[in-house]
DRENNUVO-187455 format. One record per residue (C-alpha): y, z, x; residue in one letter. Coordinates in steps of 0.05 Angstrom, whole numbers, padded with zeros to 5 digits, always signed. Layout:
REM DRENNUVO-187455
YZXA...
This chain:
REM DRENNUVO-187455
+00230+02579-00152X+00207+02646-00177X+00175+02679-00242X+00181+02742-00276X+00166+02775-00336X+00213+02788-00397X+00197+02823-00465X+00209+02795-00529X+00216+02831-00595X+00160+02814-00639X+00156+02806-00711X+00092+02834-00731X+00082+02870-00670X+00126+02908-00626X+00138+02861-00566X+00109+02808-00524X+00106+02795-00452X+00129+02727-00425X+00124+02699-00355X+00182+02649-00340X+00202+02607-00281X+00269+02598-00253X+00313+02583-00196X+00314+02648-00148X+00378+02650-00109X+00364+02689-00043X+00404+02747-00019X+00404+02829-00034X+00478+02830-00053X+00504+02853-00119X+00534+02785-00128X+00471+02749-00111X+00429+02789-00157X+00474+02780-00217X+00466+02705-00205X+00398+02712-00210X+00410+02745-00274X+00447+02687-00303X+00393+02635-00271X+00330+02678-00305X+00374+02679-00371X+00386+02602-00363X+00313+02582-00363X+00292+02636-00418X+00341+02598-00466X+00317+02526-00446X+00243+02554-00457X+00264+02595-00517X+00319+02557-00554X+00368+02603-00596X+00341+02672-00563X+00401+02722-00552X+00382+02750-00483X+00406+02817-00447X+00391+02843-00385X+00382+02925-00373X+00396+02946-00313X+00463+02959-00273X+00461+02885-00248X+00474+02867-00327X+00534+02829-00340X+00536+02866-00405X+00563+02936-00416X+00508+02958-00462X+00456+02934-00412X+00485+02973-00356X+00489+03039-00400X+00418+03025-00419X+00397+03028-00348X+00348+03084-00336X+00392+03111-00282X+00439+03126-00331X+00397+03164-00385X+00376+03235-00392X+00325+03274-00426X+00327+03348-00440X+00393+03349-00394X+00349+03317-00331X+00353+03248-00307X+00297+03210-00337X+00268+03185-00274X+00262+03256-00252X+00224+03272-00315X+00176+03213-00313X+00161+03238-00242X+00152+03312-00256X+00114+03293-00318X+00052+03263-00275X-00009+03306-00277X-00059+03291-00218X-00129+03304-00206X-00143+03352-00147X-00200+03391-00119X-00164+03450-00141X-00155+03425-00213X-00100+03385-00250X-00031+03394-00216X+00041+03370-00230X+00108+03378-00195X+00152+03407-00238X+00198+03423-00187X+00221+03346-00184X+00262+03357-00246X+00313+03389-00200X+00319+03330-00150X+00356+03267-00147X+00319+03216-00188X+00311+03165-00121X+00289+03224-00084X+00244+03252-00138X+00205+03182-00138X+00208+03174-00062X+00173+03241-00059X+00108+03224-00102X+00105+03153-00070X+00108+03180-00001X+00065+03245-00003X+00018+03244-00061X-00041+03196-00064X-00081+03232-00115X-00106+03195-00178X-00056+03202-00240X-00101+03223-00295X-00039+03225-00348X+00022+03264-00361X+00046+03334-00387X+00112+03333-00423X+00132+03395-00461X+00064+03420-00455X+00033+03361-00490X-00016+03316-00454X-00005+03242-00454X-00059+03202-00434X-00053+03149-00378X-00066+03089-00420X-00037+03046-00451X-00008+03042-00385X+00067+03040-00407X+00063+03086-00464X+00092+03154-00439X+00150+03116-00398X+00170+03078-00463X+00162+03139-00504X+00211+03183-00455X+00259+03122-00446X+00264+03122-00523X+00268+03196-00531X+00322+03195-00480X+00360+03138-00514X+00353+03177-00584X+00385+03239-00549X+00442+03201-00510X+00507+03188-00547X+00501+03114-00525X+00509+03071-00591X+00455+03029-00575X+00441+03001-00654X+00472+02931-00625X+00405+02931-00587X+00374+02900-00650X+00419+02843-00643X+00376+02819-00581X+00313+02778-00581X+00296+02787-00500X+00304+02836-00458X+00301+02826-00373X+00306+02866-00320X+00319+02833-00258X+00295+02886-00209X+00226+02889-00243X+00162+02863-00206X+00105+02858-00255X+00062+02851-00195X+00075+02913-00157X+00099+02959-00213X+00084+02961-00301X+00137+03008-00324X+00198+02973-00342X+00259+02996-00384X+00264+02925-00411X+00203+02934-00449X+00223+03002-00470X+00290+02967-00501X+00244+02911-00539X+00197+02968-00564X+00263+03004-00589X+00297+02942-00619X+00233+02927-00654X+00235+02999-00688X+00309+02996-00702X+00296+02925-00737X+00239+02951-00775X+00273+03019-00791X+00214+03055-00769X+00246+03101-00707X+00240+03164-00738X+00169+03149-00759X+00143+03124-00692X+00181+03180-00654X+00144+03232-00693X+00081+03240-00654X+00049+03211-00594X-00010+03185-00635X+00036+03150-00683X+00078+03115-00621X+00006+03094-00592X-00002+03050-00652X+00050+03006-00622X+00000+02985-00571X-00059+02969-00616X-00048+02896-00617X-00059+02893-00539X-00135+02924-00548X-00172+02890-00487X-00108+02856-00462X-00067+02875-00403X-00048+02942-00426X-00112+02973-00431X-00139+02943-00371X-00155+02994-00311X
């Protein structure tokens, strides 16, 4: 057995994080990961009957879930992962620095470069000459993910039909940003007709996280 986090669309709040136990099938093959998606969804359905669930990753059995994978999204013409890595602002003895040239790398190479070469503390993100704080922890990633989704030609309107979002590759013990969380937030905005409102500014977008004050989103 194993546990994973999934993300539910809230009614009065943007999203809820839920931990669900499921039967884990060992193996790294694509087919094994898809089996784990089905196992995970089965357990979620048993715990939350009637929930409409979708996997957001390249392992998704749903074409929409595959299309919504961050690896398939671009922002301002650049792969989303590259925008995320190039926007990181690090504190150094020489001042704040970022690696904007990562926009031109392959997504995996950009991520690997930061992971293997940079040990400086992140103080936030700088995107389009605007500074984004590092907290709430997933805010910047969610913001650029949804920005990329709005820019894309993917018809994501059906995302509002789902109640719970998963990403089988996500490990909440090792990472925090998750495309499934971003999708849950987008579904909430679609349901409430507030996409343009919340995306109008970073300060307005930040209000989506106010309900987590004092909880995991604001922990250092």
